C-alpha positions as CSV (number, residue, x, y, z in Angstrom):
1,M,0.0,0.0,0.0
2,H,1.2,3.4,-0.8
3,P,2.6,5.1,2.4
4,Q,0.5,8.3,2.0
5,V,-2.7,6.2,1.3
6,K,-1.9,4.1,4.3
7,K,-1.7,7.2,6.4
8,L,-4.8,8.7,4.9
9,L,-6.6,5.3,5.6
10,E,-5.7,5.7,9.4
11,L,-6.9,9.4,9.1
12,Q,-10.2,8.3,7.5
13,K,-10.9,6.0,10.6
14,V,-10.2,8.9,12.9
15,D,-12.4,11.2,10.9
16,Q,-15.2,8.7,11.0
17,E,-14.8,8.5,14.6
18,I,-15.1,12.3,14.9
19,A,-18.2,12.2,12.7
20,S,-19.8,9.8,14.8
21,L,-19.0,11.8,18.0
22,T,-20.2,15.0,16.5
23,K,-23.2,13.7,14.5
24,D,-25.8,14.5,17.1
25,I,-24.0,17.7,18.1
26,D,-23.9,18.9,14.5
27,S,-27.7,18.5,14.2
28,L,-28.3,20.6,17.2
29,P,-28.3,24.1,15.6
30,V,-30.8,23.1,13.0
31,E,-33.0,21.5,15.6
32,E,-32.7,24.5,17.9
33,Q,-33.7,26.9,15.0
34,K,-36.6,24.6,14.2
35,R,-37.8,24.7,17.8
36,R,-37.2,28.4,18.1
37,R,-39.4,29.1,15.0
38,R,-42.2,27.0,16.5
39,L,-42.0,28.9,19.8
40,E,-41.9,32.3,18.0
41,E,-45.0,31.2,16.0
42,L,-46.9,30.5,19.1
43,E,-45.7,33.8,20.6
44,R,-46.9,35.7,17.5
45,T,-50.3,34.0,17.7
46,L,-50.6,34.9,21.4
47,A,-49.6,38.5,20.6
48,E,-52.3,38.7,18.0
49,R,-54.9,37.2,20.2
50,R,-54.1,39.6,23.0
51,T,-54.1,42.6,20.5
52,Q,-57.5,41.6,19.2
53,V,-58.9,41.4,22.8
54,Q,-57.4,44.6,23.7
55,K,-58.7,46.4,20.7
56,T,-62.1,45.1,21.1
57,D,-62.2,45.9,24.7
58,L,-61.0,49.5,23.9
59,D,-63.8,49.8,21.2
60,A,-66.4,48.6,23.9
61,R,-65.1,51.1,26.4
62,A,-65.3,53.9,23.8
63,L,-68.9,53.0,23.1
64,D,-69.8,52.8,26.8
65,K,-68.3,56.3,27.1
66,A,-70.6,57.3,24.2
67,V,-73.6,55.8,26.0
68,R,-72.8,57.8,29.1
69,S,-72.4,60.9,27.1
70,S,-75.8,60.2,25.5
71,D,-77.3,59.7,28.9
72,E,-75.9,63.1,30.0
73,A,-77.3,64.7,26.9
74,I,-80.7,63.2,27.5
75,K,-80.6,64.4,31.2
76,K,-79.9,68.0,30.1
77,L,-82.7,67.9,27.4
78,N,-85.1,66.7,30.1
79,E,-84.1,69.7,32.1
80,R,-84.8,71.9,29.3
81,L,-88.3,70.7,29.0
82,N,-88.9,72.5,32.2
83,T,-87.9,75.8,30.8
84,V,-89.4,75.9,27.4
85,R,-91.9,78.7,26.7
86,N,-94.0,77.2,23.9
87,N,-95.3,74.0,22.6
88,A,-93.2,74.1,19.5
89,E,-90.0,74.3,21.3
90,Y,-91.4,71.6,23.8
91,Q,-92.1,69.2,20.8
92,A,-88.8,69.9,19.3
93,T,-87.0,69.0,22.5
94,L,-89.0,65.9,22.8
95,F,-88.1,65.0,19.2
96,Q,-84.4,65.7,20.1
97,I,-84.5,63.5,23.1
98,E,-86.1,60.6,21.2
99,A,-83.3,60.8,18.6
100,V,-80.5,60.8,21.1
101,R,-82.2,57.9,22.9
102,K,-82.4,56.0,19.7
103,D,-78.8,56.5,18.9
104,R,-77.9,55.7,22.5
105,D,-79.7,52.3,22.3
106,V,-77.9,51.4,19.1
107,T,-74.6,52.2,20.7
108,Q,-75.4,50.4,23.7
109,E,-76.4,47.3,21.8
110,E,-73.0,47.4,19.7
111,G,-71.0,47.9,23.0
112,L,-72.7,44.9,24.6
113,K,-72.0,42.8,21.4
114,L,-68.3,43.8,21.7
115,L,-68.2,42.9,25.4
116,E,-69.7,39.4,24.4
117,A,-66.9,39.3,21.8
118,V,-64.2,40.0,24.3
119,E,-65.5,37.2,26.5
120,A,-65.6,34.9,23.6
121,L,-61.9,35.8,22.6
122,R,-60.5,35.2,26.2
123,P,-60.4,31.4,26.0
124,G,-58.3,31.7,22.9
125,V,-55.9,33.9,24.6
126,A,-55.7,31.4,27.6
127,E,-55.2,28.6,25.1
128,A,-52.5,30.4,23.3
129,E,-50.7,31.4,26.7
130,A,-50.8,27.7,27.8
131,A,-49.3,26.7,24.4
132,V,-46.5,29.2,24.7
133,A,-45.7,28.2,28.2
134,A,-45.6,24.5,27.4
135,E,-43.5,25.0,24.3
136,R,-41.1,27.4,26.1
137,Q,-40.6,24.7,28.8
138,V,-39.8,22.1,26.2
139,F,-37.5,24.5,24.3
140,E,-35.6,25.4,27.4
141,G,-35.3,21.7,28.3
142,F,-33.9,21.1,24.9
143,L,-31.3,23.8,25.1
144,A,-30.2,22.3,28.6
145,E,-30.0,18.8,27.2
146,A,-28.1,20.1,24.2
147,E,-25.5,21.8,26.4
148,K,-25.0,18.8,28.5
149,L,-24.4,16.6,25.3
150,R,-21.8,19.2,24.1
151,S,-20.1,19.2,27.5
152,S,-20.1,15.4,27.8
153,R,-18.5,14.9,24.4
154,A,-16.1,17.9,24.4
155,G,-13.3,16.0,26.0
156,A,-13.6,12.9,23.8
157,I,-13.9,15.1,20.5
158,A,-10.8,17.2,21.6
159,A,-8.8,14.0,22.2
160,V,-9.7,12.4,18.9
161,R,-8.9,15.8,17.1
162,E,-5.4,15.8,18.6
163,R,-4.9,12.3,17.2
164,R,-6.0,13.6,13.9
165,K,-3.7,16.4,13.9
166,A,-0.8,14.0,14.5
167,L,-1.8,11.7,11.7
168,A,-2.3,14.6,9.2
169,E,1.3,15.8,9.7
170,G,3.4,14.8,6.7
171,V,0.6,14.5,4.3
172,P,1.2,16.9,1.4
173,L,-1.4,19.7,1.6
174,D,-2.8,19.1,-1.8
175,L,-3.4,15.4,-1.2
176,L,-4.8,16.2,2.3
177,G,-7.2,18.8,0.7
178,E,-8.3,16.2,-1.9
179,Y,-8.9,13.6,0.7
180,E,-10.9,16.1,2.9
181,G,-13.0,17.0,-0.2
182,L,-13.6,13.3,-1.0
183,F,-14.5,12.5,2.7
184,K,-17.2,15.2,2.8
185,T,-18.7,14.3,-0.7
186,R,-18.3,10.5,-0.8
187,D,-20.2,9.7,2.3
188,R,-17.2,9.7,4.7
189,Q,-15.3,7.2,2.6
190,A,-12.4,8.9,0.7
191,I,-10.2,5.8,0.6
192,A,-11.7,2.7,-1.0
193,E,-10.4,-0.9,-1.0
194,V,-10.1,-2.7,-4.3
195,V,-11.5,-6.4,-4.3
196,D,-11.2,-8.5,-7.5
197,R,-10.6,-5.4,-9.5
198,Y,-13.7,-3.6,-8.2
199,C,-13.7,-0.3,-6.2
200,Q,-15.5,-1.0,-3.0
201,G,-16.6,2.7,-2.9
202,C,-18.7,2.8,-6.0
203,Y,-18.5,-1.0,-7.0
204,N,-17.2,-0.2,-10.5
205,R,-14.5,-2.1,-12.1
206,I,-10.9,-0.4,-12.4
207,T,-8.7,-0.7,-15.4
208,P,-6.0,-3.4,-15.5
209,N,-3.4,-0.5,-15.6
210,D,-4.9,1.1,-12.5
211,E,-4.9,-2.4,-10.8
212,A,-1.2,-2.8,-11.5
213,R,-0.5,0.7,-10.2
214,V,-2.5,0.0,-7.0
215,R,-0.6,-3.3,-6.4
216,G,2.7,-1.6,-7.2
217,S,2.1,1.0,-4.3
218,S,4.3,3.3,-6.2
219,S,1.7,6.1,-6.8
220,V,-1.6,7.3,-5.4
221,V,-4.3,5.8,-7.7
222,R,-7.8,7.2,-8.0
223,C,-10.9,5.3,-9.1
224,G,-11.9,6.4,-12.5
225,S,-15.5,6.5,-11.6
226,C,-15.8,8.0,-8.1
227,Q,-12.4,9.5,-7.7
228,R,-11.7,7.7,-4.4
229,L,-8.1,6.9,-3.5
230,L,-7.6,3.1,-3.9
231,Y,-5.6,0.5,-2.1
232,Y,-5.3,-3.3,-1.9
233,P,-5.2,-4.6,1.6
234,G,-1.8,-5.7,3.0
């Protein structure tokens, strides 16, 4: 086996070990973002429902204020009846009282409907609050577990990376870069064994010339199909 390929084969085992140790950890940021978006969506829903209740309640209060203003106007008009000097003015005041009373009754009815709407909306707010609280608890639990996982594996990952650093020393930078690119794009198998002239990475047959070069171990040979670095065991 070519000495550099042999070294890279050992490096590949270490990289596979690192990948195994970091697999769960590497997925944590994506999972955290997914969970955070879910919590934010629930918080937006809660905020929207609270705003709707607040606006409806404010509208109801405004109508109630208008009703009280109408009551005050009716009271003043009734007081005026005691001071009118002729029947025409008396009738006009009565007509005005009736008009204000009709508007007041309509306003009061609208206000009551809004108050009923507020009460109908409150269960939705409570439901949204419960959903946010539950999701926040789950999210905080996830963050705590994620930190525990990172902490528990930090030592092991650091130790393996030190081994990798030692193994990578002496490998030409261009060959090391080629290997690392293949490791990422070839499902963590940059170095492939040859069995009966077949590359065990892609299971395509190599040429007789490449077979002779691999057996000769005098140069680094690449699979013509998948570009993996080839070796014969032993």
